[in-house]
SESENU-152537 format. One line per 10 residues: number of its first residue (from 1); for each residue x, y, z of C-alpha. Coordinates in steps of 0.001 Angstrom, whole numbers, plus 500000, padded with zeros to 6 digits. Each point is the difference from the previous one (the first is absolute). Example, Ala and Ser with C-alpha at 12.3 -4.5 7.8 and 13.67 -1.06 7.14 Angstrom:
<rs>
1	512300,495500,507800 | 501370,503440,499340 .
</rs>
This chain:
<rs>
1	052480,174323,317427 | 501895,501941,497221 | 498857,500773,496645 | 501846,501652,497151 | 498799,500742,496542 | 500319,501953,496603 | 497281,502040,498386 | 500147,501054,496491 | 497333,501018,497248 | 500339,500634,496242 .
11	500452,503783,500356 | 501822,499922,503211 | 498136,502871,501565 | 496914,500016,502092 | 499021,496312,500424 | 503425,498970,500925 | 500177,502493,502904 | 496331,499458,501083 | 500543,496271,500265 | 503128,500550,502010 .
21	498286,502186,502419 | 496954,497861,500405 | 501836,496889,500467 | 502423,501448,502634 | 496998,501556,501832 | 498107,496745,500102 | 503033,498051,501226 | 500838,502660,502705 | 496272,499916,501049 | 500385,496356,500738 .
31	503463,500370,501757 | 501877,498514,497060 | 503423,501201,499356 | 499755,500994,496170 | 502070,501831,497469 | 498870,500398,496263 | 502549,501155,497409 | 498601,501949,497075 | 501152,499688,496424 | 498470,503142,498403 .
41	500620,502447,497286 | 502946,501363,501903 | 501712,496824,500757 | 500240,497886,503099 | 498922,501734,503336 | 499906,498416,503557 | 502479,497452,498651 | 499961,496680,501984 | 503334,498719,501372 | 501080,496654,499679 .
51	499774,499651,503800 | 496384,501095,500002 | 499204,497588,497182 | 501737,496990,501910 | 498173,500807,503225 | 496556,500238,498319 | 497403,497222,500492 | 498432,500803,496583 | 500382,502270,496960 | 497144,501687,498403 .
61	500485,501000,496381 | 497180,502304,499172 | 501065,500775,496424 | 498559,500359,496540 | 503413,500328,498180 | 503335,498280,500079 | 502163,501286,503056 | 503630,500306,500459 | 501668,497522,502417 | 497398,497494,500252 .
71	502710,497336,500315 | 500586,501327,503536 | 496845,498072,501014 | 500713,496666,498433 | 500287,498273,503375 | 497088,501648,501677 | 496189,499223,500149 | 498492,502378,497460 | 496339,501193,499957 | 499247,501564,496478 .
81	497387,502509,500214 | 498498,502421,497487 | 500984,503616,500746 | 496388,501009,499568 | 498751,497338,502346 | 502741,501372,502475 | 498221,503369,499900 | 496382,498731,500149 | 500520,497097,502478 | 503267,500488,502001 .
91	498610,497928,502798 | 499256,497207,497664 | 503532,500147,498609 | 501478,499826,503457 | 497601,497117,500968 | 501171,497866,496975 | 503673,500700,500753 | 499356,498883,503601 | 498075,497025,498839 | 503005,499062,497690 .
101	502327,499886,502987 | 497640,497866,501995 | 499428,497679,496932 | 503950,499629,499665 | 500528,499303,503610 | 497794,496814,499740 .
</rs>
């Protein structure tokens, strides 16, 4: 399973990077290949390639603001999460993203 995502908060500082780290750690703990792009105060970091997006089973958008390049995900399953929820409960965000994959497979 492969998950990609984007995190972004209104100030683009702490919450953006905390959500990225916690989601990636939770995914890795489960043996999931995961990469999260951040869109913070210094711009886009850890930018997702189109190949990574195409290969992903689901996209997690843990955002509280508009992001650049959202159109890249138009053809993908998207789980919209609150950036704060991604910090408080990254396990539940990953669970819901996986549930979306399963639901779409039916």
